[in-house]
C-alpha positions in Angstrom: 0.0 0.0 0.0 1.2 3.4 -0.9 2.6 5.6 1.9 2.1 9.3 2.0 4.7 11.9 3.3 3.5 15.5 3.8 6.1 18.3 3.9 4.9 21.6 5.5 6.9 24.7 6.4 6.8 27.2 9.2 8.2 30.4 10.6 9.4 31.8 7.2 9.4 30.8 3.5 12.3 29.8 1.5 13.4 27.1 4.1 14.2 24.6 1.4 11.0 22.3 1.5 11.5 21.6 -2.0 15.1 20.5 -1.7 14.1 18.5 1.5 11.4 16.7 -0.5 14.0 15.8 -3.3 16.5 14.5 -0.8 13.8 12.4 1.0 12.9 10.9 -2.3 16.6 10.2 -3.1 17.2 8.6 0.3 14.2 6.4 -0.1 15.3 5.3 -3.5 18.8 4.5 -2.0 16.8 2.3 0.4 15.1 0.4 -2.5 11.8 2.1 -2.6 9.8 3.6 -5.6 8.9 7.3 -5.1 6.7 9.9 -6.6 6.9 13.7 -5.6 4.2 16.3 -5.9 3.7 19.9 -5.1 0.5 21.6 -3.7 0.5 25.4 -4.2 -1.9 27.6 -2.5 -1.8 30.5 -4.9 -4.8 31.1 -7.1 -3.0 31.2 -10.6 -4.0 28.1 -12.6 -0.2 27.6 -12.9 3.0 29.7 -12.7 3.1 30.1 -16.5 2.1 33.8 -16.5 3.9 34.8 -13.3 6.9 37.1 -13.2 10.2 35.1 -12.7 11.4 37.9 -10.4 8.5 37.4 -8.1 8.0 33.4 -8.2 11.3 32.1 -9.8 11.6 30.0 -12.9 8.8 28.1 -14.5 9.6 24.5 -14.8 8.3 22.5 -17.6 7.5 18.8 -17.5 7.9 16.2 -20.3 4.2 16.2 -20.9 4.0 20.0 -21.1 2.8 21.2 -17.7 4.2 24.7 -16.5 5.0 23.9 -13.0 6.6 25.2 -9.8 10.4 25.2 -9.8 10.4 22.7 -7.0 9.6 20.0 -9.5 13.0 20.6 -10.9 14.6 19.8 -7.5 12.5 16.6 -7.5 13.7 15.4 -10.8 17.3 16.3 -10.3 17.5 14.4 -7.1 15.5 11.4 -8.0 15.6 11.2 -11.8 11.8 10.5 -11.8 10.2 12.8 -14.5 7.2 14.8 -13.2 4.0 15.0 -15.0 1.1 17.4 -15.1 -0.5 15.3 -12.3 2.3 16.4 -9.9 1.6 20.0 -9.4 -1.7 21.6 -8.3 -2.7 25.1 -7.3 -5.8 26.6 -5.6 -6.5 28.1 -8.9 -6.8 24.8 -10.6 -8.8 23.3 -7.7 -11.3 26.1 -7.7 -11.5 26.2 -11.5 -12.4 22.4 -11.4 -14.8 23.0 -8.7 -16.7 25.7 -10.5 -16.8 23.7 -13.7 -18.3 20.9 -11.9 -20.8 23.2 -10.3 -21.9 24.7 -13.7 -22.4 21.2 -15.1 -24.6 20.3 -12.2 -22.5 17.6 -10.7 -23.4 18.7 -7.0 -27.0 18.1 -7.7 -28.3 21.4 -6.2 -26.2 21.0 -3.0 -24.5 24.0 -1.5 -20.8 24.0 -2.7 -18.4 24.5 0.3 -14.7 24.3 1.1 -15.5 21.2 3.3 -16.2 18.8 1.9 -16.1 19.9 -1.8 -12.7 21.7 -2.1 -11.1 19.3 0.4 -12.3 16.2 -1.5 -10.8 17.5 -4.8 -7.4 18.1 -3.1 -7.5 14.7 -1.6 -8.4 13.2 -5.0 -5.3 15.0 -6.5 -3.1 13.6 -3.9 -4.2 10.0 -4.2 -4.9 9.7 -8.0 -2.8 8.9 -11.0 -0.4 6.7 -9.2 1.6 3.8 -10.6 2.2 1.5 -7.6 4.7 3.9 -5.9 5.7 2.9 -2.4 5.9 6.5 -1.2 4.2 9.7 -2.5 5.9 12.9 -1.1 3.7 16.0 -1.1 5.1 19.3 -0.4 2.8 22.1 0.7 3.7 25.5 -0.6 3.8 28.7 1.5 4.0 28.7 5.4 1.7 27.3 8.0 -0.7 30.1 8.9 -1.2 31.4 5.5 -4.9 31.8 4.8 -4.7 30.3 1.3 -3.1 27.1 2.7 -5.9 26.2 5.2 -7.9 24.0 2.7 -4.8 22.0 2.0 -4.0 21.5 5.6 -7.6 20.5 6.4 -7.4 17.9 3.4 -4.0 16.4 4.9 -5.8 16.1 8.4 -8.7 14.4 6.8 -6.3 12.0 5.0 -4.5 11.1 8.3 -7.9 10.1 9.7 -8.8 8.1 6.6 -5.5 6.3 5.8 -4.3 6.1 9.3 -1.0 7.0 11.1 0.6 3.7 9.5 0.2 5.2 5.9 0.9 8.9 6.5 3.8 11.0 7.9 4.0 14.7 8.6 7.4 16.4 8.3 7.5 20.0 9.3 10.4 22.2 8.2 11.1 25.1 10.6 13.8 27.7 11.4 15.9 27.8 14.5 17.4 31.3 14.2 20.8 32.2 15.6 20.8 35.7 17.4 24.3 36.9 16.9 24.2 39.5 19.6 23.1 37.1 22.2 25.0 34.2 20.7 22.1 31.9 21.0 19.8 29.6 18.9 16.2 30.4 19.5 13.6 27.5 19.6 10.5 29.6 20.3 9.8 30.2 16.6 9.7 26.5 16.0 7.4 26.0 19.1 5.0 28.6 17.9 5.0 27.2 14.2 4.1 23.6 15.5 1.4 25.2 17.8 0.0 26.8 14.6 0.2 23.5 12.7 -1.5 21.6 15.7 -4.3 24.3 15.6 -5.1 22.9 12.1 -5.4 19.4 13.6 -2.0 18.1 12.5 0.6 16.8 14.9 4.0 16.7 13.1 5.8 13.4 13.3 9.3 14.6 12.4 10.9 18.2 12.6 13.4 19.3 10.2 15.0 22.3 11.9 17.0 24.6 9.7 19.9 26.6 11.3 23.1 28.2 10.5 24.6 26.8 13.8 24.7 23.2 15.2 21.6 22.5 17.4 22.7 20.8 20.7 21.1 17.8 22.1 19.7 20.0 24.9 18.0 22.2 22.5 16.7 19.5 20.6 15.2 17.9 23.7 13.5 21.2 24.5 12.0 21.4 21.0 10.9 17.8 21.3 9.3 18.4 24.7 7.2 21.5 23.6 6.3 19.9 20.3 5.3 16.6 21.6 7.7 14.2 19.8 10.9 12.3 20.7 14.1 14.2 20.4 15.3 11.6 17.7 12.7 12.9 15.5 14.1 16.5 15.7 16.4 16.4 12.8 18.8 19.3 12.4 19.4 20.7 8.9 22.3 22.9 9.0 23.0 25.4 6.2 25.2 23.8 3.4 27.1 25.2 0.6 25.1 23.1 -1.8 22.1 21.0 -1.9 24.1 17.8 -2.6 26.0 18.1 0.7 22.7 18.6 2.4 21.6 15.1 1.3 24.6 13.6 3.1 24.0 15.7 6.2 20.2 14.8 6.5 21.1 11.1 6.0 23.8 11.4 8.8 21.3 13.1 11.1 19.0 10.1 10.8 16.2 11.5 8.5 15.7 8.3 6.3 16.0 6.0 9.5 13.2 8.0 11.2 11.0 7.9 8.2 11.2 4.1 7.8 10.9 3.6 11.5 7.6 5.5 11.5 6.2 3.2 8.9 7.8 0.2 10.6 9.5 -0.6 7.3 13.0 -2.1 6.6 15.6 -0.9 4.1 14.8 -3.1 1.1 18.5 -2.8 0.4 21.3 -1.3 2.6 20.9 2.5 2.2 23.9 3.3 -0.1 24.7 6.9 -0.8 28.2 6.3 -1.9 27.7 7.9 -5.2 26.7 11.2 -3.2 29.9 11.0 -1.2 32.0 10.6 -4.4 30.2 13.5 -5.9 31.0 15.6 -2.8 34.7 14.7 -3.2 34.7 15.9 -6.8 32.9 19.2 -5.9 35.3 19.9 -3.0 38.4 19.1 -5.1 37.6 21.4 -8.2 40.9 23.3 -8.7 40.2 25.3 -11.9 37.4 27.8 -12.5 35.6 29.1 -15.5 33.6 32.4 -15.6 30.1 32.3 -17.5 28.2 35.5 -18.1 24.4 35.0 -17.9 22.9 38.1 -19.7 19.3 38.1 -18.4 16.5 40.3 -17.4 15.2 38.4 -14.3 18.4 38.5 -12.1 16.9 40.1 -9.1 16.4 36.5 -7.6 18.6 33.7 -8.8 15.8 31.2 -8.6 14.6 32.8 -11.9 17.3 30.7 -13.7 17.5 27.8 -11.1 17.7 25.0 -13.6 20.2 26.9 -15.8 22.5 27.4 -12.7 22.3 23.7 -11.8 23.1 22.6 -15.5 26.1 24.8 -15.5 27.3 23.3 -12.2 26.5 19.8 -13.4 28.7 20.4 -16.5 31.4 22.1 -14.5 31.8 19.1 -12.2 31.9 16.6 -15.3 34.7 18.8 -16.8 36.3 19.2 -13.3 36.0 22.9 -13.3 34.1 25.2 -10.7 31.7 27.4 -12.7 31.6 31.0 -11.5 28.5 32.9 -12.8 28.6 36.6 -13.5 25.0 37.8 -13.5 24.6 40.8 -16.0 21.4 42.9 -16.2 20.8 43.1 -19.9 19.2 46.5 -19.3 22.5 47.8 -18.2 24.5 46.8 -21.3 25.4 49.4 -24.1 27.9 49.9 -26.8 30.1 51.9 -24.5 30.5 49.5 -21.5 30.2 46.1 -23.1 33.9 45.5 -23.4 34.4 46.3 -19.6 31.4 44.2 -18.5 32.3 41.1 -20.6 36.1 41.2 -20.9 36.7 39.0 -18.0 34.2 36.2 -19.1 35.1 32.9 -20.6 31.7 32.2 -22.1 28.4 34.0 -22.6 25.0 32.6 -22.1 21.6 34.3 -23.0 18.7 32.6 -21.4 14.9 32.4 -22.3 12.6 35.3 -21.6 9.7 37.3 -22.7 9.0 40.8 -24.1 11.1 43.7 -25.4 12.9 44.8 -22.2 16.6 43.9 -22.3 16.5 42.7 -25.9 19.1 45.3 -27.2 21.5 44.7 -24.4 21.3 40.9 -25.1 21.8 41.4 -28.8 24.8 43.4 -28.1 26.2 40.6 -25.9 25.5 38.1 -28.7 27.3 40.2 -31.2 30.3 40.4 -28.8 30.4 36.7 -28.5 30.2 36.2 -32.2 32.9 38.7 -33.2 35.2 37.9 -30.2 35.0 34.2 -30.7 33.7 33.6 -27.2 31.8 30.5 -26.5 28.1 31.3 -26.8 24.9 29.5 -25.9 21.5 31.0 -26.6 18.4 29.2 -25.1 14.9 29.8 -26.5 14.5 33.6 -26.6 18.4 33.7 -26.6 18.4 31.6 -29.9 15.8 34.0 -31.5 17.9 37.1 -30.5 21.0 35.4 -32.0 19.1 35.1 -35.3 18.1 38.8 -35.1 21.7 39.8 -34.4 23.0 37.8 -37.3 20.3 39.3 -39.6 21.0 42.8 -38.8 24.8 42.6 -38.8 25.6 39.9 -41.4 22.7 39.9 -43.6 22.3 43.7 -43.2 18.6 43.6 -42.7 18.8 46.6 -40.5 15.1 46.5 -39.1 15.2 42.7 -38.4 13.1 42.0 -35.3 10.5 39.7 -33.8 6.7 39.9 -34.1 6.8 39.3 -30.3 8.0 42.9 -29.5 7.6 44.9 -32.6 4.9 45.7 -35.0 7.3 47.4 -37.3 10.4 45.9 -39.2 11.2 42.7 -40.8 10.1 39.8 -38.6 12.7 37.1 -39.0 11.0 35.6 -35.8 7.2 35.2 -36.1 4.3 33.7 -34.2 3.7 30.0 -34.6 0.2 29.4 -35.8 0.4 25.6 -35.6 2.5 22.7 -34.6 2.2 18.9 -34.4 1.7 17.3 -30.9 1.0 13.7 -30.4 -0.1 13.1 -34.0 -2.5 16.1 -33.9 -2.1 19.7 -35.0 -2.4 22.4 -32.4 -3.3 25.9 -33.6 -2.8 29.3 -32.0 -3.7 32.9 -33.0 -2.3 36.2 -31.8 -5.5 37.2 -29.9 -5.8 34.1 -27.8 -5.3 34.1 -24.2 -1.8 34.2 -22.8 -1.8 31.3 -20.3 -1.1 27.7 -21.4 -1.0 28.6 -25.1 2.6 28.0 -25.8 4.4 25.0 -27.5 5.1 23.2 -24.2 6.9 20.1 -23.2 8.7 17.2 -25.1 9.0 17.4 -28.9 11.3 15.4 -31.1 14.2 17.2 -33.0 16.1 15.8 -35.9 19.8 16.5 -36.1 21.8 16.8 -39.4 24.9 14.8 -39.8 28.3 16.5 -39.9 27.1 19.3 -37.7 28.5 20.6 -34.3 25.1 19.5 -32.7 25.6 15.9 -34.0 29.1 15.8 -32.7 27.8 16.9 -29.3 24.7 14.7 -29.1 26.1 11.7 -31.2 22.5 11.2 -32.3 20.3 12.0 -35.2 17.2 12.3 -33.2 16.8 13.7 -29.8 13.8 14.9 -27.5 13.8 18.2 -25.5 11.4 20.3 -23.7 10.0 23.5 -25.0 8.3 26.7 -23.9 7.8 29.2 -26.5 5.2 30.7 -29.0 7.5 32.4 -31.5 9.7 30.7 -34.0 12.2 31.5 -36.8 10.4 32.3 -40.2 11.7 29.7 -42.6 11.2 32.0 -45.7 14.5 33.6 -44.6 16.3 30.2 -44.3 18.1 30.2 -47.5 19.4 33.8 -46.9 20.9 32.7 -43.6 22.4 29.5 -44.9 24.1 31.4 -47.8 25.9 33.5 -45.2 27.1 30.5 -43.2 24.6 29.9 -40.5 23.8 26.2 -40.1 20.4 25.1 -39.1 21.5 21.8 -37.5 18.2 20.7 -35.7 14.7 20.9 -36.8 11.3 19.6 -36.0 10.4 16.7 -38.2 6.7 17.5 -39.2 6.8 21.2 -40.0 10.6 21.8 -40.3 10.6 24.3 -37.3 14.2 25.4 -36.5 15.4 23.8 -33.3 19.2 24.3 -33.3 21.4 27.0 -35.0 25.2 27.0 -35.1 28.1 28.9 -36.6 30.9 26.5 -37.9 33.7 28.9 -37.8 33.5 29.6 -34.2 34.7 27.7 -31.0 31.1 27.3 -29.8 28.1 29.5 -31.1 24.9 27.4 -30.6 21.4 28.5 -30.3 18.5 26.1 -29.3 14.8 26.8 -29.3 14.1 24.2 -26.5 15.4 24.3 -22.9 18.1 21.7 -22.4 18.8 22.9 -18.7 15.5 21.1 -17.7 16.9 17.7 -18.5 20.3 18.1 -16.9 21.1 15.9 -13.9 24.0 15.9 -11.5 24.9 12.3 -12.5 23.7 12.8 -16.2 24.8 16.4 -17.3 23.3 17.7 -20.6 25.7 17.3 -23.4 25.2 20.8 -24.7 26.4 22.2 -21.3 29.3 19.8 -21.1 30.8 21.1 -24.4 29.9 24.7 -23.5 31.9 24.5 -20.3 34.7 22.6 -22.0 35.0 25.3 -24.6 34.8 27.9 -22.0 37.9 26.6 -20.3 39.8 26.3 -23.5 38.9 30.0 -24.2 40.4 30.9 -20.8 43.6 29.1 -21.5 43.9 30.8 -24.9 43.4 34.3 -23.6 
């Protein structure tokens, strides 16, 4: 019978519930169990697809095309289990479904209420669309006490009663702050957070206590006493340099042991995390560095490019280099300062994005990379801007632009009106609603022989995840090819351009998809591996 683990958070947000969920999944896998991870978000957006990255962080895209919370990226990177559209729900989705049912007459004239109607839909989401997993780990977004989260907590309380303690486990992530002036750790915030959770009818079974200082056994006993659990179930979660170190520390603190003890389950196999220890040794012994400039427009919070940062780190470890990221605000680049800003960078990356803001700064950075022979990777919007830069400065189409952000000029990038998905054709118009209308998720891509892309992938057909609604206009294709741009990857049915490259350049590649979403620490993405390799070679040749 499937066991359910519910992860809640208290005191403050951003305590790392998503990372903790991924770690728990990885540790249970190491003990021989099959896992599934899910995220329940209390906000009322249907999904994060229309949310500003500077406010919410990146939008993660699943293989089957769901725009999801960035924590699903943590889940995939730790466990290797691909998330699906069934693994992220929001209050918006729940209430949208509820109202559609009400309009259909599904409730047969009854009053529609939070209890039982909303809570029933939440419980249905948690327990449905499973594939004989041993454990389902559900993270609840936000912080205990948030008004929006109350229906979710009530649903969890009901599930504990329905499934029993033997099938459910509550892990509460809290903060034990260190007051530097007093030189003391304070347990009171954790006590109040647990009190808030218990007022919702939920008694946590395990506490994961985040802190910058070691929590003594005396302090853990104090927390345990006030929170009505044994002190062995107060697991300290010290701040770490990276999330992979955290996995080792959580395991050493007894997290997996306490989880299995709660369910009265054995380790199916001896819990073996040797590969994580080997990984830590590699990370700790990186002697050389490369500096990669990320020229973006959402750099106020680094979670806007979370998967990208991870993919660069994965490739760095593979190549035995520490990757240093230089964050560059595209709005602040101009012709006068670009040499100063980019001169110390070994490679340049222009990531995805939307809208006109920052585009001219990104185009300047792309031209700099092309002319100075600096390794360049353009992702999604970054590829489109590389095409515009080439059109303006090589093809001399001075007004080359994109229909996304200009009504005047020559649109070398245009709105896709149709594309093939799962054997059928999907269509879009410019006037359609914004949310959920892009080309999303996994699509195949054919790669031409004797190209850089083929050398990197060692395949003639690949599959990558997409999130875009604009595409290169193929009527310009011959013009670009005549001037030595190679279209090395393309969509099979309609011939949509997927990969561009310049052959007389150390590394100049643009991709319409998001390769960072598929990179894993034990399986780095080949595009990033080659990108970092070329970045280091560029550093040596300076």
